C-alpha positions as CSV (number, residue, x, y, z in Angstrom):
1,X,53.8,9.8,38.1
2,X,56.9,12.1,37.8
3,X,59.9,10.6,39.9
4,X,63.4,11.9,40.1
5,X,65.8,9.0,39.3
6,X,66.8,7.5,42.5
7,X,70.7,7.8,41.5
8,X,71.5,10.8,39.3
9,X,74.9,10.2,37.6
10,X,76.7,13.5,36.5
11,X,78.0,11.8,33.2
12,X,74.4,11.0,32.0
13,X,74.2,12.7,28.6
14,X,70.5,13.4,29.3
15,X,71.5,15.6,32.3
16,X,74.6,17.0,30.5
17,X,72.7,18.3,27.6
18,X,70.0,20.0,29.8
19,X,72.8,21.3,32.1
20,X,74.4,22.8,28.9
21,X,71.1,24.3,27.7
22,X,70.1,25.9,30.7
23,X,73.4,26.7,32.1
24,X,73.9,29.8,30.3
25,X,70.8,31.2,31.8
26,X,71.7,30.1,35.4
27,X,75.0,31.9,35.1
28,X,73.7,35.1,33.8
29,X,74.2,37.0,37.3
30,X,77.6,35.7,37.6
31,X,78.3,36.8,34.0
32,X,76.9,40.2,34.5
33,X,78.7,40.6,37.9
34,X,82.2,39.5,36.1
35,X,81.6,40.9,32.7
36,X,85.4,41.1,31.9
37,X,85.8,37.4,32.7
38,X,82.6,36.6,31.1
39,X,84.3,34.5,28.3
40,X,86.7,32.6,30.7
41,X,83.7,31.6,32.9
42,X,81.8,30.1,30.0
43,X,85.1,28.5,28.8
44,X,85.4,26.6,32.3
45,X,81.8,26.0,32.4
46,X,81.8,24.3,28.9
47,X,85.2,22.5,29.8
48,X,83.8,20.8,32.9
49,X,80.8,19.6,31.2
50,X,83.0,18.2,28.1
51,X,85.1,16.4,30.7
52,X,82.2,14.9,32.3
53,X,80.9,14.0,28.8
54,X,84.2,12.1,27.9
55,X,84.4,10.5,31.3
56,X,81.0,9.2,30.7
57,X,81.9,8.0,27.1
58,X,84.9,5.8,28.6
59,X,82.8,4.3,31.3
60,X,80.1,3.3,28.7
61,X,82.9,2.0,26.5
62,X,81.8,4.3,23.6
63,X,84.4,5.4,21.2
64,X,82.3,6.8,18.2
65,X,80.6,10.4,18.1
66,X,77.4,9.6,15.9
67,X,76.0,10.7,12.7
68,X,74.6,13.9,14.2
69,X,77.9,15.3,15.2
70,X,79.4,14.2,11.7
71,X,76.8,16.3,10.1
72,X,77.5,19.4,11.9
73,X,81.3,18.7,11.5
74,X,80.7,18.7,7.8
75,X,78.6,21.9,8.0
76,X,81.6,23.6,10.0
77,X,84.2,22.8,7.3
78,X,81.8,24.0,4.8
79,X,81.3,27.3,6.7
80,X,85.3,27.8,7.2
81,X,85.6,27.2,3.7
82,X,83.1,29.8,2.9
83,X,84.9,32.2,5.0
84,X,88.1,31.6,3.2
85,X,86.5,32.4,-0.2
86,X,83.8,34.9,1.0
87,X,85.3,36.7,4.1
88,X,83.3,39.5,5.7
89,X,83.4,41.2,9.1
90,X,80.9,39.0,10.6
91,X,82.1,35.7,9.2
92,X,83.9,34.4,12.2
93,X,81.5,35.7,14.6
94,X,78.7,33.5,13.1
95,X,81.0,30.4,13.0
96,X,81.8,31.1,16.7
97,X,78.3,31.3,17.6
98,X,77.5,28.0,15.6
99,X,80.3,26.3,17.6
100,X,78.5,26.8,20.9
101,X,75.1,26.9,19.9
102,X,75.4,23.8,17.1
103,X,78.1,21.6,17.6
104,X,78.4,21.3,21.3
105,X,74.8,20.9,22.2
106,X,74.5,18.3,19.4
107,X,77.7,16.5,20.9
108,X,76.1,16.0,24.2
109,X,72.7,15.2,22.6
110,X,74.3,12.6,20.6
111,X,74.6,10.2,23.1
112,X,71.2,10.7,24.7
113,X,69.3,7.3,24.5
114,X,66.4,7.8,27.2
115,X,64.0,10.4,25.8
116,X,61.8,10.2,29.0
117,X,64.6,11.1,31.2
118,X,65.8,14.0,29.1
119,X,62.3,15.5,29.3
120,X,62.1,15.0,33.0
121,X,65.5,17.1,33.5
122,X,64.3,19.7,31.1
123,X,61.0,20.0,33.2
124,X,63.0,20.4,36.6
125,X,65.4,22.9,35.1
126,X,62.4,24.8,33.7
127,X,61.0,25.1,37.0
128,X,64.1,26.1,38.8
129,X,64.8,28.6,36.1
130,X,61.1,30.1,36.2
131,X,61.4,30.4,39.9
132,X,64.8,32.1,39.8
133,X,64.2,34.3,37.1
134,X,60.3,34.4,36.1
135,X,59.9,37.9,37.7
136,X,62.8,39.8,36.1
137,X,60.4,41.9,34.1
138,X,58.9,43.4,37.4
139,X,62.4,44.4,38.8
140,X,63.3,46.1,35.0
141,X,65.0,43.2,33.4
142,X,68.0,43.2,35.7
143,X,69.0,39.7,34.6
144,X,67.8,39.7,31.0
145,X,68.4,42.8,28.7
146,X,65.1,43.2,27.4
147,X,61.6,41.6,26.4
148,X,63.0,39.8,23.6
149,X,65.9,38.3,25.5
150,X,63.6,37.3,28.5
151,X,60.8,35.8,26.1
152,X,63.2,33.8,23.9
153,X,65.7,32.5,26.2
154,X,63.6,31.9,29.5
155,X,59.9,32.3,29.4
156,X,59.2,30.2,26.4
157,X,61.4,27.2,26.9
158,X,60.5,27.7,30.5
159,X,57.0,27.3,29.6
160,X,57.5,24.2,27.5
161,X,59.2,22.4,30.4
162,X,56.4,23.5,32.8
163,X,53.7,22.3,30.4
164,X,55.4,19.0,30.0
165,X,55.4,18.9,33.9
166,X,51.8,19.0,34.1
167,X,50.4,17.4,31.1
168,X,53.1,14.7,30.2
169,X,54.3,13.8,33.7
170,X,51.0,14.5,35.5
171,X,52.6,16.6,38.3
172,X,49.3,18.6,39.1
173,X,50.8,21.0,41.2
174,X,53.0,22.4,38.5
175,X,49.8,24.0,36.8
176,X,50.1,27.0,38.7
177,X,53.7,27.7,37.6
178,X,52.5,26.8,33.8
179,X,49.7,29.5,34.1
180,X,52.0,32.1,35.4
181,X,54.7,31.6,32.9
182,X,52.2,31.9,30.2
183,X,50.9,35.0,31.7
184,X,54.7,36.6,32.0
185,X,55.0,35.6,28.1
186,X,51.7,37.4,27.1
187,X,52.3,40.5,29.1
188,X,56.0,40.7,29.1
189,X,57.7,38.8,26.3
190,X,57.7,39.3,22.5
191,X,54.9,38.2,20.2
192,X,56.9,35.2,18.5
193,X,57.5,33.6,22.0
194,X,53.9,33.7,22.4
195,X,53.3,32.1,18.8
196,X,55.8,29.5,19.8
197,X,53.9,28.5,23.0
198,X,50.5,28.3,21.1
199,X,52.3,26.3,18.3
200,X,53.6,23.7,21.0
201,X,50.4,23.5,23.0
202,X,48.3,23.0,19.8
203,X,50.7,20.2,18.8
204,X,50.5,18.3,22.0
205,X,46.7,18.1,22.2
206,X,46.3,17.1,18.8
207,X,49.2,14.6,18.3
208,X,50.3,13.3,21.7
209,X,46.7,12.4,23.0
210,X,44.7,9.5,22.2
211,X,41.6,11.2,23.2
212,X,41.5,13.9,20.6
213,X,37.7,14.2,20.3
214,X,37.3,14.7,24.0
215,X,40.1,17.3,23.7
216,X,38.5,19.2,20.9
217,X,35.1,19.4,22.7
218,X,36.6,20.4,26.2
219,X,39.4,22.7,25.0
220,X,39.8,23.5,21.2
221,X,36.0,24.2,20.6
222,X,35.7,26.5,23.7
223,X,38.8,28.3,23.1
224,X,38.1,29.1,19.3
225,X,34.8,30.2,20.3
226,X,36.1,32.5,23.1
227,X,39.0,33.8,20.5
228,X,36.2,34.7,18.0
229,X,34.2,36.6,20.7
230,X,37.3,38.5,22.2
231,X,38.4,39.3,18.6
232,X,35.5,41.7,18.2
233,X,36.5,43.5,21.4
234,X,40.1,43.0,21.2
235,X,41.0,46.8,20.7
236,X,39.0,47.7,24.1
237,X,40.4,44.9,26.0
238,X,44.2,45.6,25.2
239,X,43.8,49.1,25.7
240,X,42.3,48.7,29.1
241,X,45.0,46.1,30.3
242,X,48.0,48.3,29.0
243,X,46.6,51.8,29.9
244,X,44.5,51.4,32.9
245,X,46.2,48.4,34.6
246,X,49.8,48.0,33.5
247,X,50.7,51.5,33.0
248,X,49.1,52.8,36.2
249,X,51.0,50.1,38.3
250,X,54.3,51.3,36.7
251,X,55.0,48.3,34.2
252,X,55.5,48.4,30.5
253,X,54.7,45.6,28.2
254,X,56.0,45.9,24.7
255,X,53.9,42.9,23.6
256,X,50.7,44.6,24.5
257,X,51.9,48.0,23.2
258,X,52.7,46.7,19.8
259,X,49.5,44.8,19.7
260,X,47.4,47.8,20.6
261,X,48.9,50.0,18.4
262,X,48.9,47.9,15.3
263,X,45.2,47.2,16.0
264,X,44.3,50.8,16.3
265,X,46.2,51.9,13.3
266,X,45.7,48.8,11.2
267,X,49.3,49.2,9.9
268,X,51.6,46.1,9.0
269,X,54.6,48.2,9.4
270,X,53.7,48.6,13.0
271,X,52.7,45.1,13.3
272,X,56.1,43.7,12.1
273,X,58.1,46.4,13.9
274,X,59.9,47.8,10.9
275,X,60.6,44.4,9.6
276,X,59.1,44.8,6.0
277,X,61.8,47.4,5.3
278,X,64.4,45.1,6.5
279,X,62.8,42.2,4.2
280,X,62.9,44.5,1.2
281,X,66.6,45.0,1.7
282,X,67.2,41.1,1.9
283,X,65.2,40.5,-1.1
284,X,67.3,42.9,-3.3
285,X,70.3,41.4,-1.8
286,X,69.2,37.8,-2.9
287,X,68.4,39.1,-6.4
288,X,72.2,39.8,-6.9
289,X,73.3,36.3,-6.2
290,X,70.3,33.9,-6.3
291,X,72.2,30.7,-6.8
292,X,75.3,30.8,-4.2
293,X,74.4,33.7,-2.1
294,X,77.0,36.0,-0.6
295,X,78.4,34.2,2.1
296,X,78.0,33.6,5.8
297,X,77.1,36.8,7.5
298,X,77.0,39.1,4.6
299,X,73.7,40.8,5.3
300,X,74.8,41.9,8.8
301,X,78.1,43.0,7.4
302,X,76.4,45.2,4.7
303,X,73.5,46.7,6.7
304,X,74.6,46.1,10.4
305,X,71.7,43.9,11.4
306,X,70.2,40.6,10.6
307,X,67.5,39.9,8.3
308,X,64.9,38.6,10.9
309,X,63.8,35.7,8.7
310,X,65.5,32.3,8.4
311,X,64.4,31.8,4.7
312,X,66.0,35.2,3.8
313,X,69.0,34.2,5.9
314,X,69.7,31.0,4.3
315,X,69.2,32.5,0.6
316,X,71.4,35.5,1.2
317,X,74.3,33.3,2.7
318,X,74.1,30.4,0.2
319,X,71.4,30.9,-2.4
320,X,69.1,28.4,-3.7
321,X,71.6,25.7,-3.3
322,X,72.1,26.3,0.2
323,X,68.1,26.6,0.7
324,X,67.7,23.2,-0.9
325,X,70.2,21.4,1.5
326,X,68.8,23.1,4.7
327,X,65.4,22.2,3.3
328,X,66.2,18.5,2.8
329,X,67.5,18.5,6.5
330,X,64.5,20.0,7.9
331,X,62.1,17.7,6.0
332,X,64.0,14.9,7.1
333,X,63.7,15.8,10.7
334,X,60.0,16.4,10.1
335,X,59.6,13.1,8.9
336,X,61.3,11.5,11.7
337,X,58.9,13.3,14.2
338,X,55.8,12.0,12.1
339,X,57.3,8.6,12.5
340,X,58.4,8.5,16.1
341,X,56.1,7.7,19.3
342,X,55.8,9.3,22.6
343,X,58.9,10.8,24.1
344,X,61.0,10.9,20.8
345,X,58.1,12.7,19.1
346,X,57.9,15.1,21.7
347,X,61.3,15.9,22.0
348,X,61.5,16.7,18.1
349,X,58.7,19.0,18.3
350,X,60.2,20.6,21.5
351,X,63.4,21.5,19.1
352,X,61.2,22.4,16.6
353,X,59.0,24.9,18.7
354,X,62.3,26.4,20.1
355,X,63.0,27.9,16.7
356,X,59.5,27.9,14.8
357,X,57.9,30.2,14.1
358,X,60.7,32.5,16.0
359,X,63.2,32.4,13.3
360,X,60.6,33.9,10.7
361,X,60.5,37.2,12.7
362,X,63.5,37.5,15.0
363,X,67.0,36.2,15.8
364,X,69.1,34.0,13.3
365,X,69.7,30.4,12.9
366,X,73.4,30.5,13.3
367,X,73.2,31.1,17.1
368,X,70.0,29.1,17.7
369,X,70.2,25.9,19.9
370,X,66.7,24.5,18.9
371,X,67.4,24.9,15.2
372,X,70.5,22.9,15.2
373,X,69.3,20.1,17.4
374,X,66.2,19.9,15.1
375,X,68.4,19.5,12.1
376,X,70.4,16.8,13.6
377,X,67.4,15.1,15.1
378,X,67.0,12.6,12.3
379,X,70.3,11.2,12.9
380,X,69.7,10.5,16.7
381,X,68.9,7.2,18.2
382,X,66.6,7.9,21.0
383,X,64.8,5.1,22.8
384,X,60.9,5.0,22.5
385,X,58.8,5.1,25.3
386,X,55.1,4.7,26.0
387,X,54.2,7.0,29.0
388,X,51.2,8.5,27.0
389,X,48.6,5.5,27.8
390,X,44.8,5.1,27.5
391,X,44.5,5.2,31.1
392,X,46.8,8.5,31.2
393,X,44.7,10.0,28.6
394,X,41.4,9.7,30.4
395,X,42.8,12.2,32.9
396,X,44.7,14.4,30.2
397,X,43.9,18.0,30.5
């Protein structure tokens, strides 16, 4: 049974990490209301969390910062050295985003020891965030800028937390919010967010449950059959939902409109929303310097937009050498996930699902919280927990 800790300490690294992650979303209305002071507001917010973090370290008599932070500091120095040698108009912006999306969250995460506690806080914050902003598309995205911002920054991570609340912590009443969040992603978010949700859900049922056979018969097999049946009628179903329901009610759904358009025209250019042309430019740029690349932010400095693919980004920035380094770090974290149990395995996969498959189609890795937490995951020392037991799995859904 899920229980809130009887005594919540503001210096808990588990709470500080989750607060830092979700705080940027909670502050959205305030930042929009005071746009000219948004940087100052965020600075004060981060500074307060850092003060609590330092106080917590002092109280626990901890002095080291951990190998995960050292890893990102080495990367930070590498990025700075690259800027000196290969400066462009986006270099410093990329490094700035790396500081608040990489170094700071990993710093908070480096002191986390209780995996279950971290997941508990993440679940509660997800519920609060979804209750506050889940209906934002119905008001014309007043808080979030568009469907992609809503999908990646709110709906997808909120679904992860709500899913954990119902399936992992057995909070049965949270199922309704899990379903509502999934529907909001399906209708109002982007396709990459939907893929991330499906990826996370499949992993949980396949690797976090001891009763895999029952899960396969009860859920995966029926869903697969339903998907096959629906696929033969998907065009008419999506057209009906989009044209006869949403449009008549006055709502627009980018995701459904793209699905409908691509299925009607059977055009990959429509399905990938112009990304194939961008990827062609990226491949041409990689061929110019395949070994060491062109430097951080070089693609956006040349064309004014990013490549929409993490592999292309790494190859453009640092060539084959950079690709091998990042590939090694990714494999190391995947290996730790495979070797870990219960909450540690789940936390690792949570970080993975926050950027995969998203970064293969949208956004860029330098500003992605999930990617940097995942990169440093193999260096963390989290406690193993055994919440998933045979008794719980008998009622697992």
